[in-house]
N, C-alpha and C positions, 0 to 999 in steps of 0.2 A: 389842737382840740383832741382830748383823749376819747377813746372808744366808750360808748355808753354802756351802762350795765344791762343786764338781760332784762327784757321787758316783755309783757304779754299784752296784746291789744284785745280787749274783749268788748263785745257790744253791751249796752246798758240793760238792766232788768226789764226797763220799760219796753225796750225793742224786743227782747226775747218774748215777753208776753203778747206783744202786738203781732208777731209773726207766728201764727197758729198753724196754718196750712199753706200749701203752694197757692191754692186758689185764693186765699185772702190777700196775696200780694199782687194781684192783677190790677192794672190800670188800663182802663178802656178795652178790657178783655185780653190784654197782654201781661204775660209773666214778667215780674221784675226779679232781679237777683236778691238772694237772701244771705245774710251774713251766716258764717259758720264759726261758732265758738268751740274752738278746740280745747283739749286738755293742755297741760304744760307739755314741753318737749319730752319726748320718750328717750332722750339721750342722758347718758350719765353726766355727772358734774365734771368729771376728769375729761370726758369727750367734749363737752361744751368749752372747757378751757382750752382743749387743743385746738378746736375750731377757732376760738378768738385769738389764740397765739398765731396760728397759721395766718389768719386773715390780716392780722396786724403786720405780720412779716410781708405778705403780699403788698399791702398798702405802702409801707415803707420803701419797698424795693421797687415798686412799679408806678404807684400813684404819686406819692409825696415828691418823688424825684422829679417828676414832670409838673410840679405845681398844679396838682388836680383841683378843679373847682367843681364841686357837686355833692352827691350823696352815695353811700354804699350801705346795703343792709343784707344781713344773712339771717334767715330764721328757719326754725324746724318746728312743725306742728303749730304754727302761729306765734311761737315764742322767739323773740329777737335775741339772738346770740351775739351778733356783731353789728354795730352801727357807727357810721363815721360821717361827718359832714365837714367840708372844707371850702374855702374860696368865697366868691361873692356873686350875688345875683345881679348886682349893678356895681361895677368896679368904680365908676366915676363918683357915685354917692356914697361908696363904702357900705353897701347894704350886704351883710353876711348871709350865708346859707344856713339854715337850721331845719329842724324837722317839720316845719310848717311852711316852707318856701317852695311853692310850685315851680317846677322846671319843665321845659319842653321835653316830652318823651319820644318825639319823633315817631318813627314807624312802630314803636310799641303801641301807638294808638290803634293800630290795625287789630291787635288782639281785642281791644274793647269794642271796636266797631263790629268785628266778627261776632262777639258776644251778643251785642244787641241784635244782629241779624238772626242768630241762632235762637234767641228768645222769641222772636216772631215766628220762626218756624216751629218751635216747641208749642207755641200758643195757636198753632194751626191758621195763622194769617197769611203765611205764604208756604211754599213747598221748596225743599231743597233743590230739586230738579226742575223747578219752574222757570220758563223762559222770562228773561228780563223784559222783553217787549210786550208782555201780557200785563206788566205792572207800569212800565214806562213806555206808553204807545210810540213816542217818537224815536225810541232807540233802535237803531237801523240794523243791528246784527242778529239775525234769525236764531242762530244756534247758541247763543251765549245764555248761560243759566245762572242762578244764585250759586250753585256749587263751583262753576268754573270762575266766577268772580272771586269767591273765597280762596279757592286753590290756586289762582293765578295761571289758569289754562285757557284764557279767553282768546289770546292773540291781540288784545287791544294795545294800541301804542301809548306811550307814556305821555300824558298831557303836557308835561314840562318840556318836552321836545317839539311837539307840533305847534304849540302856542308861541315858541320863540321866534317863529318866522314873522316878520313884520307885516307881511300881507294877510296874516290870519289874526294877529293880536297886537294891539298897541300897548306896550309895557307901561305906559303911564296910567292905564287903566288897571284896577285890581280884579283879578279873575275870580269869579264865583263858581261854586258846583253847578249852579243852574245854567252857566254858560257852556257847558262842555258838550252836551247832546247837540244843541243848535250849531256849534262850531264844527262838529263831526259831520253833521249833515250838510251844512253849508259848503264846506270844503272837501267833501267826499273822503274823508279820512279812512284809509283801507286798513284792515287787519294785517298784523305782520305774519301771521300763519293761520292756518285753519283751526278754528276753536276745538279744543280737546286733544289736539295732537302732541302738545309738549308744553313745559313749564317755562314761563317767563315772568319774572317778578315785576309788577307794574302797578304804580300808584293809582293809575286811572280806575282800575278794578274797585278800589276801596272808596274812591270819590263817588263812583257810581252807586256803590253799597249805601252810601250815606244819603243819596237821593232817594233810594228805596226805602230806607228807614223813615224818612220824611213822608213819603207817599202813604206808607202803610199806617204809621202812628198818627198822621194828621197833625204833627207837631215838627217845628224845626230841629234839626239834628241836635243842636246844643240842648234844647229843652228835653228832647227824647232821652238823650244820654243822662241828663241829670235825673229824670224821673225813673227811668228803668235801671240804672246802674249806680250812680254816684250817691243820690240821696238815700236809698235803701241800705247802702253799704256805709253810710256815714262818712263818706270820702270828702271831707269838708274843704280840702285844699286841692280839689280837682275840678277843672273846667275845660271847656272847649274855647279856644282862643277866638276873640272877635276883635279885628284890627281897629275898628272905631272905638270899641270899649276898653281894649286892654293894650292897645299899641304902644301907650306912654307908660304903662304902670307894670307890666308883666317882667319877668326875669329876662335879662338879655342873653344873648349868645355871642361867643367870642373866638377869635383865632388864637393861636398859641402865644402871640405876642400882645394880647389884650386889646386887640383892635375889634371893635364891636361890628357885627354883621348888621347891616341895615335891613330893614323890612322891604320886600319887593313885590311884585305883581302876583306872585304865587302864594303869598303868605296868609291868605283867607280861605284857602281850599282846606276842607276838613274831610275826616273819614280815613284818609291814608296817613294823617299826621295832625298836628295842631292841638292835641290834648296836653295840658299842663297838668302835673300831678307831683306827688311826693313818694318816696320809697315806702313810707308806712301806709299810705292809701293804696298803693299797689299791693302791698301785702294783704290788706283787707280784701282786695278784689281776688287774689290768688286763693285765699282760703276759702271765699265763697264757692269756688269751683269744687270744693270737697263737699258741700252740702248735698245731702242725698236728693234734694228737689232741684239741683242746678239745671240739668237737662235730662230728658229721658233717655234711658240706657242705649236704645238704638241710634239715638242721635249722637251721643257721646261717642260712640264706635266710629261713627263717620268723621268727627272731629280729629280724633288722635290716631289716624292713620295716614301713611304717606300716599300721595298720588303721583308723585313724580320720581320713581325710583331710578337711580343710576347703578347703584350696587350697595350691598349693605355696608353700613358705616359711614356713608356719605350723607350730605345734607339732603334733606327731604322737606316737603311741606304738606301740612294737613289742611284744616279749615281754619285759617287765621293763626296758625302756630307753625313754627319750624320744628324739625325734629332729626334727631340722629337715631338710627337703629343698628343694632349688631346682630351677629348670627346667633347668639345665645338668647335673643328675645329682649334684651334690655333696650329701654328707650330713654331718650333725654329730650325734653321739650323746652323751647326757647324762642325768643324773638329779639332781634337787635334793631336799632334805629339810628338814623343820621339825617339831620336837616340843619343846614348852616353850621353853626359850631356846636350844635347840641348832639350828643351821641347818647345811646341807652341800650341797656341790656336787661332782659327779664329772662330768668331761668326757672323752671318749675319742675321739681322732681317728684312725680306723683307717687311712686312706690315709698320713697322716703318722707314724703311730706315736707321737703325742704324747698325754700324760696330763696333766690339769689337775685338781687337787683342792683343796678348801678345806673345813675343818671349824671351826665356832666353837661355843663353849659359853656365849657371852653374846650375847643376841639382836641380830642385824644381818641386813639383807637384802643387805648388801655381799658376802656369801658368794658370792652368784649372779653377781657380776661377773666370775668366771673365764672365762666365755664371751668376755669382751672380748679375752683373750690369744690366742684362736684365730687372730685375724688376724696374729699374729707367725709362724704356721707355715704359712699358705697364703692363697688368695684367698677369705676369709670376710668377710662384712659386719659384723664386730665388731672394733673396733680401740682401742687405747690411744693417746690423744692428749695432748700436752703443750699447756697454755694458750698459745694464740697461735702454736703452731708446727705443722708438718705431721705426718702420720702417722709414728709410729716404725716404720719399715721400711728 
């Protein structure tokens, strides 16, 4: 399938007229995301063509040779420059993947969960440094706050590890978010380390954030995400997985030899994963982060800074977003995902307003190669090279 022609995704005239002020978007006193209608790409036609050619080379060299199944998108200022779909959402029934096919975005779901949480903070429904047990009274850890959930500095243990013990959970039963705190209390699950002392990426943090979203919005997580983010941004092909409703109809995930991953007892937990979306819908989300009303400026500063420095130029984590930082002040923001056979990558280059997204439903680590394309937009140490030739710039 050939790469698509350059496309701009714009919201309708009716939606523009409906979104008059930030206050107009509130639902039950909570801000929702607003679309951001950008102008066309600020890049020259020759630069766009270079990006398309480079991405096609990367795709042919790294993706096509591994029988990629999924979607790839590169955009600048909201304009799609490169777009590619391949493979099938259901190999048995020969259902091909196209621009409207929702795929499991795995831990990129955390970016969206974090955004819903930040909307609650911006709406003054909760505070960034509020203790979790003031919202969820049965939560047993005194020092854990909203901030430490968002930046993975809680010390919580990953639920997938402790519920794997047969004396704690029967794998024939489907685990729910609402089961987590009772299990923690009943079995006296201890923290791995003192809260705030170091970083440890943990899915439990975001499963708990989903419970907080439910408690504050008085909506289930699936409804809250739809009303606060998906519907306002016209993300028509995005939803939170429900095993009973979507288990037999959603896109499947596969191992490299096309063996389907079966659903298991962990597949109904949300917040950390379980959002299905498309590259186009995720572009709409990314563009919404440029809307002047996205979040207040002070809160934005807290989101896009690192909380777990090792040294400059190494991986770091903000509030629901990974980042790389260099000594010259340059920053790169991204999040990767992996669940069963699904892998995902979301890269957002704030200064350049460039968006790079890849979702695969057949296991591959090539998905994470999207950072290579950042060198096409600026002076970043990630580049697409042709064999025996100079950098494609």
